[in-house]
Phi, psi and omega in degrees: 000321182294318184299311178301320176295314176306316182298316180294322177291326171296321183292325182295320174299314176292332176286328171301316180295311177302316178301320180295318182299304185303308183298317174295321187291323182296316180297310187296317183285335175276335187264344186295150180278123173299318181294320178292320176296320176295327176289322177288334177290320180299329184272003172108009180276119184290322181298324175302317170304321175295317178303318177297320184292327181288318181279355177298327176240078185293337178292318180290321179298306184294334180295304178302322181287318178295322179299308172308309183306310182286328174299315191281326175299314178289321178294320178300321184286327174299310180294328175288326174296322177298321175294312176288341169291325180290317187281314189239007181073208181309324180297343180294342172303311178294318179286334175293314179303310179298315180296308177300321179304313181295310183297315184290323175295322185278296194270336178253357179239290187303303191297307185292329185283325179294321183284322183293322186287334179275340184225053188302315186295306187298320183282328178298311178296322180294315187269346181318308185295321179293320188286329178298317174296313178298322170303313180299315185296311181275001188298324177297326185275322176293323172302320176291316179303311182298315183293326179289324179294323182293315184297319182297312185296323179293329178296326183261006173122297189297138177246126186254117175279144184292329184242026180295125185249126188281313184240150172276174185290330179289324182285326176298314181296317182296320181290330173291324178293311176300321183292316187297324182300310183288331172282357175093006182278336178234123187284168185300318187292323173290327175298314181296326181290314180292322176289329174295328176290324181285334189272351175308322188281349183254349185265148169251168190294332180293338179288335188249344196283174173265121181306147176305330176293337176263000186287141169269092187245166184229140181281117185294338178284342184290162176289148188300329180295316183291319176306314178297319179303316183291328184286321183290330178280346176284141176276008186253152178263330178247131192236108178300134172249142176232162178226136168086299176213154187301329180283352177265083182281128186247346175183163186248118177260125179269142178298323185289322177294319179299318180299316178291326174296316175309317182292322184294317185275000181053042174076010174274108188293331184296337185267000181288134172240097191289329180295322180288348174277341181288154172254153183300147176290150178248118176254137182232151174291151184290347189250015174295134175300143183294330178292317180295325170299320182291318178298320177293324171302316183294318184286324175280349183061037180245164185231355193217133181212147183258146185253131182235154178272189189295339181265006176080013177271138184294125172258342180164201178215152182231141182235168175297323181292333174298318179298311183294327179293332174300337178258318189252002180090183179297136179249123182225149175237186189295342181257353181278148170279123182303134180285140188236014185291346186231116178232098182298147179246168183292338187270004184090356175274171184226124174275119189238131175293144183298335178284350185294131174298140177307321180300327181295313184292317179302324178279327179294315180254006179060039171267183180219049170297150185276136177238027182281322185258349171211153185271322191250169180291323174295324177293328179295314179296313178302316186298313176285322178283348182051032169199173176263111188286167175257159182296129179105353179278155188223138180229145175238120179200151186064017185087012183231147182252114175251117177252118184282111180280306185226156178212136179237106190061242173266005185252129173282117191252341179211133179227147174255126179242136178202157177291145179291320178295324176296323182296317175308310182293319175302311180302318181289326182287334176273355180288145175282154184298139183081356180231150176282134179291138170236154182228147178290126186250142178254161179305125184243144165239128180270135183245000000 
């Protein structure tokens, strides 16, 4: 009898080890990085290839591991109950329940899963060959279980598709980047750059273009000397020339081409025919996806295009640098004028030019203002307020306060933006002890 109990105890220990294997394998194979396994497989790792094949069908994998785990746990509990009934009679059921619960919880669940979650790649590679055999062995049973579950769910309403994807690949990448940034593994600049690459497929040319009110253009009918003087004072190398009216762009003059022509005529401006030096303008629709425009720039080996709306009216211009700046941030050189559109204040607010894109402010302050209905800060205020506000008016929406500082005709030129919570903290912190903090209030409209 003693030998029989010892054998049963040994069997229980073996079953607990199997349970720990199934639990740890499930955690490791679901937590392992598919990208890392793919890279290892490309480097020639056969076990990484096994892991990729297993996680390709997660439902079948988890079903097989859960089946194995439940089988060994139930069998171990049954054997333990038999032992305790022999030793303690009817009270043995309670003892067996308490003992097996503690043993399974500690040694078959928490311990292996903790190890697996901290070493997912190593454990996944080690258990992959054995798990593959388990999945193949239990395949008929798990397939039957999966079919039964789907039919049961259909009876109660939910429909489960075999190939249903919860997140797209881009959303998964964005989520992983944001998660690593919050955990400190990715710095903000790298997060912005990686996010900028993903954003290219969602943006249109009008979101990144230089608006026509900011374009530096030249009158082709002016004398050559004045145009050259303007070109020398301009920080740009590609110069749009217009005739008749500023929207009628007739050519693009490159500064290097102009320099060569000046050398050829030995500085005699009268001999210069500027229009003959220009290249034809390239017009693109304002609804062109940025990624498509980037590929078009690369294909045509061009850096500059004019943006037109559905009526053919020039709305602005877009350059290859504008698109690259969506990824890497502002690019400046010794001839560029430093941007002054964003001026942070000591209380956490920001003085923003109305023409600043919402995306730039979000990236600068790590905010999440919506940019679906408007491109610029001024456009967002007008869209939400549903009117053109006056200087001094303030609006609160999306948890932010927007105070119009300056306005020129119908254009909002300067705005103070701050989080509502940051303003409250600043007001409280600046109050003297024993007195309530007060702030100067502008006429506000809650939207």
